[in-house]
N, C-alpha and C positions, 0 to 999 in steps of 0.2 A: 585209369587202371589202378586197381587196388594193390597196395603193397602187401606182402605176406606178413601176417602177424604171428608172433610166437604162439605155438600150440595149434596152428591151423595145418591141416593136411596139405601136402604139396599137390598143386593142380597139374594135370597132364599138359604137356607142351602144346598139344593140339588145341586145347581150350585157350591157352594163352595166345596162340597165334590167331585164333578166330576172333578173340577180343581185340587184338591189335589191328586186324584187318577192318573190323567194324569201326574202330576209332579213326583209321586212315580214311575210310569211305566218308565218314562224317566230316573230316577235315577237308576233303576234296569238294564235297557238296558246299561247304561254307565258302571255300575259295572261289568256286564257280559263281555262287550267288553274289559275292563281293565284286567279281569281275563284271558281271552283268550290271550291277548297280553303278559301276564306274564307266560303263560303256564298252566293256570287253577289251580284248587285246588286239583285235583286228581293225581298230579304227585307224584311218590314215591320219598322219600328223597334218595340222593346218600349215599352209604355206605362210611364211612371214610376209607381212605387208611391207610395201615399199616405204622407205623413210623419206619424208619431205623436210628439208632443213630450212 
């Protein structure tokens, strides 16, 4: 998101909100891709193996 520079006209709040939502959607897509890469969050944990001493 660009910061307002001196001399630039102020942007409407709707434009700022739309840009923020686009950035949020991009972040969600990246998080989902990373979760798929690591196997997702619905994987069952593996049972610990019995220890033999």
